[in-house]
Each structure stands twice: as C-alpha cells, then as structure tokens.
PDB file of N, CA, C and O in Angstrom:
ATOM      1  N   MET A   1     136.114  71.281 170.817  1.00  0.00           N
ATOM      2  CA  MET A   1     135.040  70.581 170.008  1.00  0.00           C
ATOM      3  C   MET A   1     133.929  71.330 170.361  1.00  0.00           C
ATOM      4  O   MET A   1     133.761  71.826 171.475  1.00  0.00           O
ATOM      5  N   PRO A   2     133.040  71.430 169.262  1.00  0.00           N
ATOM      6  CA  PRO A   2     131.478  72.142 169.525  1.00  0.00           C
ATOM      7  C   PRO A   2     130.751  71.447 170.602  1.00  0.00           C
ATOM      8  O   PRO A   2     130.856  70.243 170.835  1.00  0.00           O
ATOM      9  N   ILE A   3     129.872  72.427 171.359  1.00  0.00           N
ATOM     10  CA  ILE A   3     129.096  72.055 172.184  1.00  0.00           C
ATOM     11  C   ILE A   3     127.763  72.290 171.535  1.00  0.00           C
ATOM     12  O   ILE A   3     127.589  73.293 170.844  1.00  0.00           O
ATOM     13  N   VAL A   4     126.707  71.304 171.752  1.00  0.00           N
ATOM     14  CA  VAL A   4     125.492  71.239 171.046  1.00  0.00           C
ATOM     15  C   VAL A   4     124.600  71.121 172.583  1.00  0.00           C
ATOM     16  O   VAL A   4     124.947  70.392 173.513  1.00  0.00           O
ATOM     17  N   THR A   5     123.577  71.880 172.582  1.00  0.00           N
ATOM     18  CA  THR A   5     122.588  71.907 173.491  1.00  0.00           C
ATOM     19  C   THR A   5     121.141  71.590 172.707  1.00  0.00           C
ATOM     20  O   THR A   5     120.785  71.968 171.590  1.00  0.00           O
ATOM     21  N   PHE A   6     120.413  70.737 173.715  1.00  0.00           N
ATOM     22  CA  PHE A   6     119.194  70.126 173.046  1.00  0.00           C
ATOM     23  C   PHE A   6     118.227  70.904 174.279  1.00  0.00           C
ATOM     24  O   PHE A   6     118.022  70.429 175.396  1.00  0.00           O
ATOM     25  N   LEU A   7     117.729  72.144 173.792  1.00  0.00           N
ATOM     26  CA  LEU A   7     117.027  72.729 175.004  1.00  0.00           C
ATOM     27  C   LEU A   7     115.650  72.098 175.321  1.00  0.00           C
ATOM     28  O   LEU A   7     115.201  72.490 176.399  1.00  0.00           O
ATOM     29  N   GLN A   8     114.894  71.250 174.676  1.00  0.00           N
ATOM     30  CA  GLN A   8     113.723  70.654 175.238  1.00  0.00           C
ATOM     31  C   GLN A   8     114.181  69.763 176.140  1.00  0.00           C
ATOM     32  O   GLN A   8     113.445  69.628 177.117  1.00  0.00           O
ATOM     33  N   ASP A   9     115.286  69.031 176.120  1.00  0.00           N
ATOM     34  CA  ASP A   9     115.640  68.141 177.190  1.00  0.00           C
ATOM     35  C   ASP A   9     116.751  68.720 178.315  1.00  0.00           C
ATOM     36  O   ASP A   9     117.162  68.018 179.239  1.00  0.00           O
ATOM     37  N   LYS A  10     117.131  69.980 178.114  1.00  0.00           N
ATOM     38  CA  LYS A  10     118.125  70.431 178.734  1.00  0.00           C
ATOM     39  C   LYS A  10     119.436  69.510 179.118  1.00  0.00           C
ATOM     40  O   LYS A  10     119.869  69.144 180.210  1.00  0.00           O
ATOM     41  N   ILE A  11     119.901  69.282 177.738  1.00  0.00           N
ATOM     42  CA  ILE A  11     121.175  68.428 177.433  1.00  0.00           C
ATOM     43  C   ILE A  11     122.180  69.145 176.781  1.00  0.00           C
ATOM     44  O   ILE A  11     121.856  69.875 175.844  1.00  0.00           O
ATOM     45  N   THR A  12     123.409  69.050 177.143  1.00  0.00           N
ATOM     46  CA  THR A  12     124.614  69.711 176.657  1.00  0.00           C
ATOM     47  C   THR A  12     125.563  68.575 176.582  1.00  0.00           C
ATOM     48  O   THR A  12     125.873  67.763 177.454  1.00  0.00           O
ATOM     49  N   ILE A  13     126.044  68.715 175.081  1.00  0.00           N
ATOM     50  CA  ILE A  13     127.130  67.323 174.764  1.00  0.00           C
ATOM     51  C   ILE A  13     128.303  68.270 173.967  1.00  0.00           C
ATOM     52  O   ILE A  13     128.193  69.342 173.372  1.00  0.00           O
ATOM     53  N   GLU A  14     129.379  67.461 174.205  1.00  0.00           N
ATOM     54  CA  GLU A  14     130.428  68.005 173.045  1.00  0.00           C
ATOM     55  C   GLU A  14     130.465  66.957 172.035  1.00  0.00           C
ATOM     56  O   GLU A  14     130.344  65.779 172.374  1.00  0.00           O
ATOM     57  N   VAL A  15     130.646  67.345 170.651  1.00  0.00           N
ATOM     58  CA  VAL A  15     130.853  66.567 169.623  1.00  0.00           C
ATOM     59  C   VAL A  15     132.003  67.022 168.628  1.00  0.00           C
ATOM     60  O   VAL A  15     132.416  68.181 168.579  1.00  0.00           O
ATOM     61  N   PRO A  16     132.523  65.869 167.754  1.00  0.00           N
ATOM     62  CA  PRO A  16     133.503  66.462 167.134  1.00  0.00           C
ATOM     63  C   PRO A  16     133.137  67.415 166.037  1.00  0.00           C
ATOM     64  O   PRO A  16     132.003  67.235 165.593  1.00  0.00           O
ATOM     65  N   LEU A  17     133.797  68.340 165.520  1.00  0.00           N
ATOM     66  CA  LEU A  17     133.628  69.090 164.512  1.00  0.00           C
ATOM     67  C   LEU A  17     132.942  68.314 163.111  1.00  0.00           C
ATOM     68  O   LEU A  17     133.631  67.436 162.592  1.00  0.00           O
ATOM     69  N   GLY A  18     131.902  68.560 162.642  1.00  0.00           N
ATOM     70  CA  GLY A  18     131.304  67.912 161.474  1.00  0.00           C
ATOM     71  C   GLY A  18     130.504  66.811 161.732  1.00  0.00           C
ATOM     72  O   GLY A  18     130.287  66.009 160.824  1.00  0.00           O
ATOM     73  N   THR A  19     130.037  66.655 162.828  1.00  0.00           N
ATOM     74  CA  THR A  19     129.109  65.745 163.538  1.00  0.00           C
ATOM     75  C   THR A  19     127.899  66.160 162.794  1.00  0.00           C
ATOM     76  O   THR A  19     127.758  67.372 162.630  1.00  0.00           O
ATOM     77  N   PRO A  20     126.937  65.303 162.282  1.00  0.00           N
ATOM     78  CA  PRO A  20     125.560  65.387 161.983  1.00  0.00           C
ATOM     79  C   PRO A  20     124.654  65.286 163.042  1.00  0.00           C
ATOM     80  O   PRO A  20     124.701  64.339 163.828  1.00  0.00           O
ATOM     81  N   VAL A  21     123.909  66.103 163.118  1.00  0.00           N
ATOM     82  CA  VAL A  21     122.878  66.524 164.451  1.00  0.00           C
ATOM     83  C   VAL A  21     122.272  65.090 164.802  1.00  0.00           C
ATOM     84  O   VAL A  21     122.034  64.747 165.959  1.00  0.00           O
ATOM     85  N   MET A  22     122.037  64.256 163.635  1.00  0.00           N
ATOM     86  CA  MET A  22     121.503  62.686 163.851  1.00  0.00           C
ATOM     87  C   MET A  22     122.252  62.103 164.967  1.00  0.00           C
ATOM     88  O   MET A  22     121.754  61.718 166.025  1.00  0.00           O
ATOM     89  N   ALA A  23     123.490  62.071 164.643  1.00  0.00           N
ATOM     90  CA  ALA A  23     124.570  61.347 165.524  1.00  0.00           C
ATOM     91  C   ALA A  23     124.499  62.146 166.876  1.00  0.00           C
ATOM     92  O   ALA A  23     124.438  61.438 167.881  1.00  0.00           O
ATOM     93  N   ALA A  24     124.499  63.278 167.030  1.00  0.00           N
ATOM     94  CA  ALA A  24     124.542  64.089 168.342  1.00  0.00           C
ATOM     95  C   ALA A  24     123.167  63.718 169.097  1.00  0.00           C
ATOM     96  O   ALA A  24     123.304  63.450 170.291  1.00  0.00           O
ATOM     97  N   VAL A  25     121.902  63.667 168.586  1.00  0.00           N
ATOM     98  CA  VAL A  25     120.751  63.313 169.179  1.00  0.00           C
ATOM     99  C   VAL A  25     120.814  62.040 169.613  1.00  0.00           C
ATOM    100  O   VAL A  25     120.172  61.800 170.635  1.00  0.00           O
ATOM    101  N   GLU A  26     121.579  60.916 168.975  1.00  0.00           N
ATOM    102  CA  GLU A  26     121.545  59.607 169.296  1.00  0.00           C
ATOM    103  C   GLU A  26     122.513  59.395 170.510  1.00  0.00           C
ATOM    104  O   GLU A  26     122.369  58.539 171.383  1.00  0.00           O
ATOM    105  N   GLN A  27     123.392  60.196 170.431  1.00  0.00           N
ATOM    106  CA  GLN A  27     124.526  60.192 171.523  1.00  0.00           C
ATOM    107  C   GLN A  27     123.995  60.831 172.940  1.00  0.00           C
ATOM    108  O   GLN A  27     124.337  60.402 174.042  1.00  0.00           O
ATOM    109  N   ALA A  28     123.186  61.823 172.743  1.00  0.00           N
ATOM    110  CA  ALA A  28     122.663  62.697 173.833  1.00  0.00           C
ATOM    111  C   ALA A  28     121.336  61.801 174.402  1.00  0.00           C
ATOM    112  O   ALA A  28     120.866  61.946 175.531  1.00  0.00           O
ATOM    113  N   LYS A  29     120.873  60.924 173.469  1.00  0.00           N
ATOM    114  CA  LYS A  29     119.392  60.469 173.962  1.00  0.00           C
ATOM    115  C   LYS A  29     118.755  61.542 173.934  1.00  0.00           C
ATOM    116  O   LYS A  29     117.972  61.477 174.882  1.00  0.00           O
ATOM    117  N   ALA A  30     118.574  62.856 173.211  1.00  0.00           N
ATOM    118  CA  ALA A  30     117.776  63.705 172.901  1.00  0.00           C
ATOM    119  C   ALA A  30     116.473  63.129 172.374  1.00  0.00           C
ATOM    120  O   ALA A  30     116.460  62.132 171.651  1.00  0.00           O
ATOM    121  N   THR A  31     115.287  63.830 172.784  1.00  0.00           N
ATOM    122  CA  THR A  31     113.848  63.432 172.293  1.00  0.00           C
ATOM    123  C   THR A  31     113.635  64.311 170.832  1.00  0.00           C
ATOM    124  O   THR A  31     112.492  64.716 170.620  1.00  0.00           O
ATOM    125  N   LEU A  32     114.404  64.533 170.100  1.00  0.00           N
ATOM    126  CA  LEU A  32     114.252  65.141 168.592  1.00  0.00           C
ATOM    127  C   LEU A  32     113.805  64.063 167.673  1.00  0.00           C
ATOM    128  O   LEU A  32     114.582  63.203 167.258  1.00  0.00           O
ATOM    129  N   PRO A  33     112.483  64.120 167.344  1.00  0.00           N
ATOM    130  CA  PRO A  33     112.031  63.005 166.415  1.00  0.00           C
ATOM    131  C   PRO A  33     112.645  62.985 164.877  1.00  0.00           C
ATOM    132  O   PRO A  33     113.051  64.007 164.323  1.00  0.00           O
ATOM    133  N   PHE A  34     112.650  61.881 164.366  1.00  0.00           N
ATOM    134  CA  PHE A  34     113.219  61.657 162.894  1.00  0.00           C
ATOM    135  C   PHE A  34     112.129  60.850 162.186  1.00  0.00           C
ATOM    136  O   PHE A  34     111.538  59.963 162.801  1.00  0.00           O
ATOM    137  N   GLY A  35     111.849  61.129 160.928  1.00  0.00           N
ATOM    138  CA  GLY A  35     111.011  60.308 160.124  1.00  0.00           C
ATOM    139  C   GLY A  35     111.828  59.684 159.055  1.00  0.00           C
ATOM    140  O   GLY A  35     112.506  58.707 159.374  1.00  0.00           O
ATOM    141  N   CYS A  36     111.856  60.050 158.007  1.00  0.00           N
ATOM    142  CA  CYS A  36     112.551  59.407 156.918  1.00  0.00           C
ATOM    143  C   CYS A  36     113.957  59.682 156.963  1.00  0.00           C
ATOM    144  O   CYS A  36     114.587  58.884 156.269  1.00  0.00           O
ATOM    145  N   ARG A  37     114.531  60.378 157.434  1.00  0.00           N
ATOM    146  CA  ARG A  37     116.277  60.655 157.690  1.00  0.00           C
ATOM    147  C   ARG A  37     116.573  61.384 156.346  1.00  0.00           C
ATOM    148  O   ARG A  37     117.763  61.692 156.269  1.00  0.00           O
ATOM    149  N   LEU A  38     115.843  61.740 155.285  1.00  0.00           N
ATOM    150  CA  LEU A  38     116.299  62.121 154.181  1.00  0.00           C
ATOM    151  C   LEU A  38     116.146  63.498 154.000  1.00  0.00           C
ATOM    152  O   LEU A  38     117.009  64.043 153.311  1.00  0.00           O
ATOM    153  N   GLY A  39     115.186  64.234 154.490  1.00  0.00           N
ATOM    154  CA  GLY A  39     114.871  65.694 154.486  1.00  0.00           C
ATOM    155  C   GLY A  39     113.724  65.918 153.576  1.00  0.00           C
ATOM    156  O   GLY A  39     113.583  66.966 152.945  1.00  0.00           O
ATOM    157  N   SER A  40     112.844  64.836 153.515  1.00  0.00           N
ATOM    158  CA  SER A  40     111.714  64.821 152.592  1.00  0.00           C
ATOM    159  C   SER A  40     110.324  64.711 153.391  1.00  0.00           C
ATOM    160  O   SER A  40     109.225  64.782 152.839  1.00  0.00           O
ATOM    161  N   CYS A  41     110.535  64.520 154.826  1.00  0.00           N
ATOM    162  CA  CYS A  41     109.146  64.476 155.553  1.00  0.00           C
ATOM    163  C   CYS A  41     108.689  65.466 156.382  1.00  0.00           C
ATOM    164  O   CYS A  41     107.515  65.731 156.640  1.00  0.00           O
ATOM    165  N   GLY A  42     110.087  66.215 156.948  1.00  0.00           N
ATOM    166  CA  GLY A  42     109.555  67.312 157.875  1.00  0.00           C
ATOM    167  C   GLY A  42     109.563  67.003 159.384  1.00  0.00           C
ATOM    168  O   GLY A  42     109.755  67.890 160.217  1.00  0.00           O
ATOM    169  N   THR A  43     109.328  65.583 159.740  1.00  0.00           N
ATOM    170  CA  THR A  43     109.288  65.234 161.308  1.00  0.00           C
ATOM    171  C   THR A  43     110.317  65.799 161.908  1.00  0.00           C
ATOM    172  O   THR A  43     109.977  66.059 163.062  1.00  0.00           O
ATOM    173  N   CYS A  44     111.324  66.097 161.718  1.00  0.00           N
ATOM    174  CA  CYS A  44     112.603  66.712 162.296  1.00  0.00           C
ATOM    175  C   CYS A  44     112.704  68.170 162.267  1.00  0.00           C
ATOM    176  O   CYS A  44     113.767  68.760 162.456  1.00  0.00           O
ATOM    177  N   ARG A  45     111.882  68.593 162.092  1.00  0.00           N
ATOM    178  CA  ARG A  45     111.977  70.473 161.924  1.00  0.00           C
ATOM    179  C   ARG A  45     112.183  70.902 163.336  1.00  0.00           C
ATOM    180  O   ARG A  45     111.460  70.561 164.272  1.00  0.00           O
ATOM    181  N   CYS A  46     113.232  71.680 163.417  1.00  0.00           N
ATOM    182  CA  CYS A  46     113.619  72.371 164.606  1.00  0.00           C
ATOM    183  C   CYS A  46     114.078  73.580 164.514  1.00  0.00           C
ATOM    184  O   CYS A  46     114.172  74.063 163.386  1.00  0.00           O
ATOM    185  N   ILE A  47     114.423  74.263 165.526  1.00  0.00           N
ATOM    186  CA  ILE A  47     114.880  75.571 165.541  1.00  0.00           C
ATOM    187  C   ILE A  47     116.105  75.730 165.933  1.00  0.00           C
ATOM    188  O   ILE A  47     116.336  75.146 166.992  1.00  0.00           O
ATOM    189  N   VAL A  48     117.145  76.403 165.401  1.00  0.00           N
ATOM    190  CA  VAL A  48     118.432  76.734 165.621  1.00  0.00           C
ATOM    191  C   VAL A  48     118.310  78.120 166.522  1.00  0.00           C
ATOM    192  O   VAL A  48     118.152  79.213 165.980  1.00  0.00           O
ATOM    193  N   VAL A  49     118.397  77.962 167.877  1.00  0.00           N
ATOM    194  CA  VAL A  49     118.075  78.977 168.532  1.00  0.00           C
ATOM    195  C   VAL A  49     119.546  79.885 168.494  1.00  0.00           C
ATOM    196  O   VAL A  49     119.556  81.086 168.226  1.00  0.00           O
ATOM    197  N   VAL A  50     120.531  79.248 168.749  1.00  0.00           N
ATOM    198  CA  VAL A  50     121.896  80.015 169.063  1.00  0.00           C
ATOM    199  C   VAL A  50     122.822  79.006 167.823  1.00  0.00           C
ATOM    200  O   VAL A  50     122.628  77.811 167.605  1.00  0.00           O
ATOM    201  N   GLY A  51     123.748  79.818 167.202  1.00  0.00           N
ATOM    202  CA  GLY A  51     124.719  79.313 166.574  1.00  0.00           C
ATOM    203  C   GLY A  51     124.129  78.694 164.943  1.00  0.00           C
ATOM    204  O   GLY A  51     124.442  77.590 164.497  1.00  0.00           O
ATOM    205  N   ALA A  52     123.302  79.615 164.291  1.00  0.00           N
ATOM    206  CA  ALA A  52     122.571  79.366 163.099  1.00  0.00           C
ATOM    207  C   ALA A  52     123.929  79.386 162.115  1.00  0.00           C
ATOM    208  O   ALA A  52     124.052  78.723 161.085  1.00  0.00           O
ATOM    209  N   GLU A  53     124.844  80.239 162.639  1.00  0.00           N
ATOM    210  CA  GLU A  53     126.173  80.340 161.549  1.00  0.00           C
ATOM    211  C   GLU A  53     127.163  79.135 162.012  1.00  0.00           C
ATOM    212  O   GLU A  53     128.301  79.169 161.544  1.00  0.00           O
ATOM    213  N   ASN A  54     126.864  78.205 162.784  1.00  0.00           N
ATOM    214  CA  ASN A  54     127.657  77.261 162.911  1.00  0.00           C
ATOM    215  C   ASN A  54     127.194  75.836 162.462  1.00  0.00           C
ATOM    216  O   ASN A  54     127.734  74.797 162.842  1.00  0.00           O
ATOM    217  N   VAL A  55     126.185  75.909 161.652  1.00  0.00           N
ATOM    218  CA  VAL A  55     125.670  74.648 160.755  1.00  0.00           C
ATOM    219  C   VAL A  55     126.022  74.954 159.464  1.00  0.00           C
ATOM    220  O   VAL A  55     126.514  76.002 159.047  1.00  0.00           O
ATOM    221  N   ASN A  56     125.683  73.792 158.762  1.00  0.00           N
ATOM    222  CA  ASN A  56     125.779  73.842 157.141  1.00  0.00           C
ATOM    223  C   ASN A  56     124.631  74.660 156.594  1.00  0.00           C
ATOM    224  O   ASN A  56     123.638  74.951 157.261  1.00  0.00           O
ATOM    225  N   ALA A  57     124.837  75.021 155.306  1.00  0.00           N
ATOM    226  CA  ALA A  57     123.985  75.832 154.566  1.00  0.00           C
ATOM    227  C   ALA A  57     122.547  75.068 154.240  1.00  0.00           C
ATOM    228  O   ALA A  57     122.500  73.848 154.083  1.00  0.00           O
ATOM    229  N   LEU A  58     121.580  75.778 154.170  1.00  0.00           N
ATOM    230  CA  LEU A  58     120.270  74.849 153.691  1.00  0.00           C
ATOM    231  C   LEU A  58     120.552  74.040 152.791  1.00  0.00           C
ATOM    232  O   LEU A  58     121.464  74.343 152.022  1.00  0.00           O
ATOM    233  N   THR A  59     119.926  72.915 152.647  1.00  0.00           N
ATOM    234  CA  THR A  59     120.483  71.840 151.676  1.00  0.00           C
ATOM    235  C   THR A  59     119.390  71.913 150.555  1.00  0.00           C
ATOM    236  O   THR A  59     118.341  72.463 150.890  1.00  0.00           O
ATOM    237  N   GLN A  60     119.472  71.491 149.415  1.00  0.00           N
ATOM    238  CA  GLN A  60     118.306  71.341 148.435  1.00  0.00           C
ATOM    239  C   GLN A  60     117.007  70.680 148.936  1.00  0.00           C
ATOM    240  O   GLN A  60     115.901  71.064 148.555  1.00  0.00           O
ATOM    241  N   ASP A  61     117.184  69.698 149.781  1.00  0.00           N
ATOM    242  CA  ASP A  61     116.228  68.809 150.218  1.00  0.00           C
ATOM    243  C   ASP A  61     115.405  69.964 151.182  1.00  0.00           C
ATOM    244  O   ASP A  61     114.237  70.207 150.877  1.00  0.00           O
ATOM    245  N   GLU A  62     115.877  70.506 152.071  1.00  0.00           N
ATOM    246  CA  GLU A  62     115.352  71.397 152.687  1.00  0.00           C
ATOM    247  C   GLU A  62     114.713  72.553 151.981  1.00  0.00           C
ATOM    248  O   GLU A  62     113.701  73.101 152.417  1.00  0.00           O
ATOM    249  N   GLU A  63     115.204  72.841 151.101  1.00  0.00           N
ATOM    250  CA  GLU A  63     114.574  74.146 150.152  1.00  0.00           C
ATOM    251  C   GLU A  63     113.417  73.606 149.761  1.00  0.00           C
ATOM    252  O   GLU A  63     112.351  74.187 149.962  1.00  0.00           O
ATOM    253  N   ALA A  64     113.508  72.276 149.079  1.00  0.00           N
ATOM    254  CA  ALA A  64     112.449  71.873 148.297  1.00  0.00           C
ATOM    255  C   ALA A  64     111.126  71.492 149.544  1.00  0.00           C
ATOM    256  O   ALA A  64     109.996  71.899 149.275  1.00  0.00           O
ATOM    257  N   LEU A  65     111.281  70.940 150.483  1.00  0.00           N
ATOM    258  CA  LEU A  65     110.485  70.700 151.429  1.00  0.00           C
ATOM    259  C   LEU A  65     109.557  72.113 151.872  1.00  0.00           C
ATOM    260  O   LEU A  65     108.335  72.258 151.829  1.00  0.00           O
ATOM    261  N   PHE A  66     110.646  73.100 152.317  1.00  0.00           N
ATOM    262  CA  PHE A  66     110.173  74.432 152.988  1.00  0.00           C
ATOM    263  C   PHE A  66     109.406  74.876 151.882  1.00  0.00           C
ATOM    264  O   PHE A  66     108.249  75.182 152.170  1.00  0.00           O
ATOM    265  N   GLU A  67     109.770  75.004 150.578  1.00  0.00           N
ATOM    266  CA  GLU A  67     108.988  75.697 149.450  1.00  0.00           C
ATOM    267  C   GLU A  67     107.309  75.418 149.530  1.00  0.00           C
ATOM    268  O   GLU A  67     106.448  76.198 149.124  1.00  0.00           O
ATOM    269  N   ASN A  68     107.124  74.346 150.043  1.00  0.00           N
ATOM    270  CA  ASN A  68     105.774  73.629 150.057  1.00  0.00           C
ATOM    271  C   ASN A  68     104.982  73.912 151.399  1.00  0.00           C
ATOM    272  O   ASN A  68     103.864  73.434 151.591  1.00  0.00           O
ATOM    273  N   LEU A  69     105.622  74.706 152.300  1.00  0.00           N
ATOM    274  CA  LEU A  69     105.156  74.723 153.606  1.00  0.00           C
ATOM    275  C   LEU A  69     104.631  76.286 153.585  1.00  0.00           C
ATOM    276  O   LEU A  69     105.091  77.137 152.823  1.00  0.00           O
ATOM    277  N   THR A  70     103.568  76.522 154.571  1.00  0.00           N
ATOM    278  CA  THR A  70     103.148  78.046 154.361  1.00  0.00           C
ATOM    279  C   THR A  70     103.830  78.792 155.360  1.00  0.00           C
ATOM    280  O   THR A  70     103.700  79.999 155.150  1.00  0.00           O
ATOM    281  N   HIS A  71     104.635  78.480 156.556  1.00  0.00           N
ATOM    282  CA  HIS A  71     105.092  79.128 157.527  1.00  0.00           C
ATOM    283  C   HIS A  71     106.563  78.447 157.885  1.00  0.00           C
ATOM    284  O   HIS A  71     106.475  77.406 158.535  1.00  0.00           O
ATOM    285  N   VAL A  72     107.679  78.818 157.605  1.00  0.00           N
ATOM    286  CA  VAL A  72     109.025  78.527 157.992  1.00  0.00           C
ATOM    287  C   VAL A  72     109.804  79.597 158.692  1.00  0.00           C
ATOM    288  O   VAL A  72     110.144  80.603 158.067  1.00  0.00           O
ATOM    289  N   ALA A  73     110.052  79.463 159.736  1.00  0.00           N
ATOM    290  CA  ALA A  73     110.965  80.615 160.281  1.00  0.00           C
ATOM    291  C   ALA A  73     112.312  80.626 159.803  1.00  0.00           C
ATOM    292  O   ALA A  73     112.801  79.530 159.532  1.00  0.00           O
ATOM    293  N   THR A  74     113.029  81.688 159.642  1.00  0.00           N
ATOM    294  CA  THR A  74     114.441  81.765 159.175  1.00  0.00           C
ATOM    295  C   THR A  74     115.272  80.902 159.613  1.00  0.00           C
ATOM    296  O   THR A  74     116.147  80.424 158.891  1.00  0.00           O
ATOM    297  N   ASN A  75     115.059  80.481 161.265  1.00  0.00           N
ATOM    298  CA  ASN A  75     116.182  79.652 161.857  1.00  0.00           C
ATOM    299  C   ASN A  75     115.548  78.289 162.011  1.00  0.00           C
ATOM    300  O   ASN A  75     115.992  77.554 162.894  1.00  0.00           O
ATOM    301  N   GLU A  76     114.487  77.847 161.189  1.00  0.00           N
ATOM    302  CA  GLU A  76     114.136  76.727 161.334  1.00  0.00           C
ATOM    303  C   GLU A  76     114.944  75.735 160.390  1.00  0.00           C
ATOM    304  O   GLU A  76     115.403  76.173 159.335  1.00  0.00           O
ATOM    305  N   ARG A  77     115.123  74.417 160.749  1.00  0.00           N
ATOM    306  CA  ARG A  77     115.928  73.825 159.981  1.00  0.00           C
ATOM    307  C   ARG A  77     115.426  72.205 159.979  1.00  0.00           C
ATOM    308  O   ARG A  77     114.509  71.997 160.774  1.00  0.00           O
ATOM    309  N   LEU A  78     115.861  71.088 159.249  1.00  0.00           N
ATOM    310  CA  LEU A  78     115.467  69.857 159.327  1.00  0.00           C
ATOM    311  C   LEU A  78     116.818  69.147 159.937  1.00  0.00           C
ATOM    312  O   LEU A  78     117.791  68.972 159.204  1.00  0.00           O
ATOM    313  N   ALA A  79     116.825  68.807 161.110  1.00  0.00           N
ATOM    314  CA  ALA A  79     117.727  68.218 161.990  1.00  0.00           C
ATOM    315  C   ALA A  79     118.216  67.141 161.033  1.00  0.00           C
ATOM    316  O   ALA A  79     119.445  67.097 161.078  1.00  0.00           O
ATOM    317  N   CYS A  80     117.819  66.458 160.376  1.00  0.00           N
ATOM    318  CA  CYS A  80     118.499  65.327 159.767  1.00  0.00           C
ATOM    319  C   CYS A  80     119.332  65.708 158.564  1.00  0.00           C
ATOM    320  O   CYS A  80     120.008  64.844 158.006  1.00  0.00           O
ATOM    321  N   GLN A  81     119.316  67.102 158.089  1.00  0.00           N
ATOM    322  CA  GLN A  81     120.247  67.632 157.200  1.00  0.00           C
ATOM    323  C   GLN A  81     121.179  68.462 157.843  1.00  0.00           C
ATOM    324  O   GLN A  81     121.899  69.136 157.107  1.00  0.00           O
ATOM    325  N   LEU A  82     121.306  68.549 158.940  1.00  0.00           N
ATOM    326  CA  LEU A  82     122.249  69.466 159.758  1.00  0.00           C
ATOM    327  C   LEU A  82     123.693  68.990 160.197  1.00  0.00           C
ATOM    328  O   LEU A  82     123.918  67.933 160.787  1.00  0.00           O
ATOM    329  N   VAL A  83     124.403  69.693 159.914  1.00  0.00           N
ATOM    330  CA  VAL A  83     125.911  69.451 160.378  1.00  0.00           C
ATOM    331  C   VAL A  83     126.561  70.419 161.356  1.00  0.00           C
ATOM    332  O   VAL A  83     126.670  71.610 161.066  1.00  0.00           O
ATOM    333  N   ILE A  84     126.958  69.964 162.414  1.00  0.00           N
ATOM    334  CA  ILE A  84     127.371  70.996 163.553  1.00  0.00           C
ATOM    335  C   ILE A  84     128.928  71.340 163.134  1.00  0.00           C
ATOM    336  O   ILE A  84     129.787  70.471 162.988  1.00  0.00           O
ATOM    337  N   ASN A  85     129.149  72.771 162.965  1.00  0.00           N
ATOM    338  CA  ASN A  85     130.511  73.360 162.705  1.00  0.00           C
ATOM    339  C   ASN A  85     131.066  74.142 163.821  1.00  0.00           C
ATOM    340  O   ASN A  85     132.183  74.650 163.725  1.00  0.00           O
ATOM    341  N   GLY A  86     130.197  74.287 165.081  1.00  0.00           N
ATOM    342  CA  GLY A  86     130.415  75.188 165.922  1.00  0.00           C
ATOM    343  C   GLY A  86     129.264  74.986 167.285  1.00  0.00           C
ATOM    344  O   GLY A  86     128.425  74.095 167.413  1.00  0.00           O
ATOM    345  N   ASP A  87     129.507  75.923 168.038  1.00  0.00           N
ATOM    346  CA  ASP A  87     128.300  75.762 169.062  1.00  0.00           C
ATOM    347  C   ASP A  87     127.204  76.108 168.667  1.00  0.00           C
ATOM    348  O   ASP A  87     127.092  77.155 168.029  1.00  0.00           O
ATOM    349  N   VAL A  88     126.003  75.221 168.981  1.00  0.00           N
ATOM    350  CA  VAL A  88     124.717  75.405 168.576  1.00  0.00           C
ATOM    351  C   VAL A  88     123.605  75.046 169.629  1.00  0.00           C
ATOM    352  O   VAL A  88     123.722  73.942 170.161  1.00  0.00           O
ATOM    353  N   SER A  89     122.636  75.765 169.967  1.00  0.00           N
ATOM    354  CA  SER A  89     121.413  75.181 170.759  1.00  0.00           C
ATOM    355  C   SER A  89     120.394  74.920 169.659  1.00  0.00           C
ATOM    356  O   SER A  89     120.393  75.423 168.535  1.00  0.00           O
ATOM    357  N   ILE A  90     119.634  74.157 170.107  1.00  0.00           N
ATOM    358  CA  ILE A  90     118.571  73.350 169.185  1.00  0.00           C
ATOM    359  C   ILE A  90     117.243  73.025 170.048  1.00  0.00           C
ATOM    360  O   ILE A  90     117.299  72.311 171.049  1.00  0.00           O
ATOM    361  N   GLN A  91     116.000  73.629 169.563  1.00  0.00           N
ATOM    362  CA  GLN A  91     114.695  73.246 170.164  1.00  0.00           C
ATOM    363  C   GLN A  91     114.041  72.526 169.305  1.00  0.00           C
ATOM    364  O   GLN A  91     114.019  72.867 168.122  1.00  0.00           O
ATOM    365  N   ALA A  92     113.522  71.629 169.656  1.00  0.00           N
ATOM    366  CA  ALA A  92     112.621  70.665 168.734  1.00  0.00           C
ATOM    367  C   ALA A  92     111.051  71.243 168.599  1.00  0.00           C
ATOM    368  O   ALA A  92     110.222  70.629 167.928  1.00  0.00           O
TER     369      ALA A  92
END
C-alpha cells in the first residue's frame, strides 16, 4: 500500500492504491485546506515534494486554474484533484 506523508503535520499513513488525496487528508486529520473540492478555487494548492510520478496526471481543471495564475511551480498541484498511485510526500 502507498505511504502518504503530510509534511506540515508530520503525519504518515498508508492508503489503498487509487485513494484520492482528499480521503487521505480526512483519514490522517491533516491540515490541508479544501474549498470548492472541484478544482476551481485553488484553496488546496499543495506541493508534491516527493513522488510526483506517483500521482495522476494534471487534470483539465488544474490546467484551467493554473493558466490564470502568475506563478505555479512544476510540482504544485490541487490536492482535490490528486489520486495516489504510490508513495508521496505533500506540503500544504
């Protein structure tokens, strides 16, 4: 099972393959904020510090939102759009 680490809280949990990050946040009681939960508000912007290859590809909703922002790091994602496919470390 994949291991997810929420760096800001120093919490590490195991989750089943294909778990949405939102579900992992709830399970871990991590402090990653969510707003709309649909990929349109940007409240849940996070950095995939380790394991970017272990999450799903950028979604159309993320691409649309990030197009309108002036600075987006290559490892920045919207947590509401992420699905875990392997070990990852996430920073809010």
